[in-house]
C-alpha positions as CSV (number, residue, x, y, z in Angstrom):
1,M,290.5,-72.1,36.6
2,V,289.9,-68.8,38.3
3,N,293.3,-67.5,37.0
4,Q,292.3,-68.3,33.4
5,I,288.9,-66.8,33.7
6,C,290.4,-63.6,34.9
7,I,293.2,-63.5,32.4
8,A,290.9,-64.2,29.4
9,G,288.7,-61.2,30.3
10,L,291.7,-59.0,30.8
11,V,293.3,-59.9,27.5
12,E,290.1,-59.4,25.6
13,A,289.6,-56.0,27.1
14,L,293.2,-55.0,26.4
15,A,292.9,-56.2,22.8
16,E,289.8,-54.1,22.4
17,G,291.3,-51.0,23.9
18,L,294.5,-51.2,21.8
19,H,292.5,-52.0,18.7
20,F,290.2,-49.0,19.3
21,G,293.2,-46.8,19.8
22,E,294.8,-48.0,16.6
23,R,291.5,-47.5,14.6
24,V,290.9,-43.9,15.8
25,G,294.5,-42.9,15.1
26,L,295.9,-42.5,18.6
27,D,299.5,-42.9,19.5
28,V,298.6,-46.2,21.3
29,A,302.1,-46.7,22.8
30,A,301.7,-43.3,24.5
31,V,298.2,-44.1,25.7
32,V,299.5,-47.3,27.2
33,D,302.3,-45.4,29.0
34,V,299.7,-43.2,30.6
35,I,296.9,-45.7,31.5
36,S,299.4,-48.3,32.7
37,Q,300.1,-45.9,35.6
38,G,296.4,-46.0,36.7
39,A,293.5,-48.3,37.5
40,A,293.6,-50.0,34.0
41,S,297.1,-51.4,34.7
42,S,297.6,-55.1,34.8
43,W,300.4,-57.7,34.3
44,Q,298.9,-58.2,30.8
45,M,299.2,-54.5,30.0
46,Q,302.7,-54.2,31.4
47,N,304.0,-57.3,29.6
48,R,301.8,-57.8,26.5
49,A,300.6,-54.4,25.2
50,T,303.9,-53.6,23.4
51,T,304.0,-57.1,21.8
52,M,300.4,-56.9,20.8
53,L,301.0,-53.6,19.1
54,A,304.0,-55.1,17.3
55,D,301.9,-58.1,16.3
56,R,304.4,-60.5,18.1
57,F,302.9,-63.7,19.6
58,D,305.7,-66.2,19.3
59,F,306.1,-66.8,23.0
60,G,304.0,-67.3,26.1
61,F,300.8,-69.3,26.8
62,A,299.4,-70.8,23.6
63,V,295.8,-70.3,22.6
64,D,295.3,-74.1,22.4
65,W,296.2,-74.3,26.1
66,M,294.0,-71.4,27.1
67,R,291.0,-73.0,25.3
68,K,291.7,-76.3,27.1
69,D,291.7,-74.5,30.5
70,L,288.7,-72.3,29.7
71,G,286.8,-75.4,28.5
72,M,287.5,-77.1,31.9
73,A,286.3,-73.9,33.7
74,L,283.2,-73.6,31.6
75,A,282.3,-77.3,32.0
76,E,282.6,-77.0,35.8
77,A,280.6,-73.8,35.9
78,H,277.9,-75.3,33.7
79,A,277.8,-78.4,36.0
80,R,277.3,-76.1,39.0
81,G,274.8,-73.7,37.3
82,I,277.3,-70.8,37.5
83,P,277.0,-68.3,34.6
84,L,280.2,-67.1,33.1
85,P,279.0,-65.0,30.1
86,A,282.2,-63.0,29.5
87,T,284.3,-66.2,29.7
88,E,282.0,-67.9,27.2
89,L,282.4,-64.9,24.9
90,V,286.2,-64.8,25.1
91,D,286.4,-68.6,24.7
92,G,284.6,-68.1,21.4
93,R,287.1,-65.4,20.4
94,Y,289.9,-67.9,21.1
95,A,288.1,-70.5,19.0
96,E,288.2,-68.0,16.1
97,V,292.0,-67.5,16.6
98,Q,292.3,-71.3,16.4
99,R,290.0,-71.5,13.3
100,L,292.3,-68.9,11.6
101,G,295.4,-71.1,12.3
102,G,296.7,-69.3,15.5
103,G,296.4,-72.1,18.1
104,R,300.1,-72.0,18.9
105,L,300.2,-68.2,19.2
106,D,300.3,-66.5,22.6
107,S,296.9,-65.9,24.2
108,S,297.4,-62.2,23.6
109,S,296.8,-62.8,19.9
110,L,293.1,-62.0,20.4
111,I,293.9,-58.6,18.9
112,R,294.4,-60.3,15.5
113,V,290.8,-61.4,15.4
114,L,289.7,-57.8,16.0
115,R,292.1,-56.6,13.3
116,E,290.7,-59.3,10.9
117,E,287.1,-58.2,11.6
118,G,287.8,-54.5,11.4
119,C,290.1,-54.1,8.5
120,S,289.4,-53.2,4.9
121,G,291.6,-54.5,2.1
122,C,292.6,-57.5,4.2
123,A,293.4,-60.9,2.8
124,P,290.4,-62.9,1.6
125,S,288.1,-64.5,4.2
126,G,289.4,-67.8,5.4
127,S,293.0,-67.0,4.7
128,G,294.1,-67.3,8.3
129,L,296.0,-65.0,10.6
130,V,298.4,-63.7,8.0
131,S,301.6,-61.9,8.8
132,R,301.5,-58.2,9.3
133,P,304.3,-56.3,7.6
134,G,307.5,-56.3,9.7
135,S,306.2,-58.8,12.2
136,G,308.4,-61.7,11.2
137,Q,305.4,-64.0,11.9
138,S,303.9,-66.5,9.6
139,E,300.3,-67.8,9.9
140,S,301.4,-71.0,11.7
141,S,303.9,-69.4,14.1
């Protein structure tokens, strides 16, 4: 449970950082090359930043499994009176990935929710996690 709590927060932070970089027009791959050498580095950054930027999520630990594990962690924390506010927030973000049809995608697919929320000219609301050009991914991948 501790592992999933830590990973969930890391993936959300990485997704937000990458999305911010994309939205402000940075060369995000170059930014990752630099920050991955410092304090921000993590396994997630080293192994998922490139695939997140490429919108590839057809591998790894599925969102459905992450939600199951986070649900167990949150239930145990609640039973013991332990607050986990960031974990609750990220679990809600994963619930949104599931709602949009991405339950079988890798847990790094959180960035798609940010892209859905922050894009203009996107597919109509409720259309799911649609493929991005050149990604080779369908909504139900």
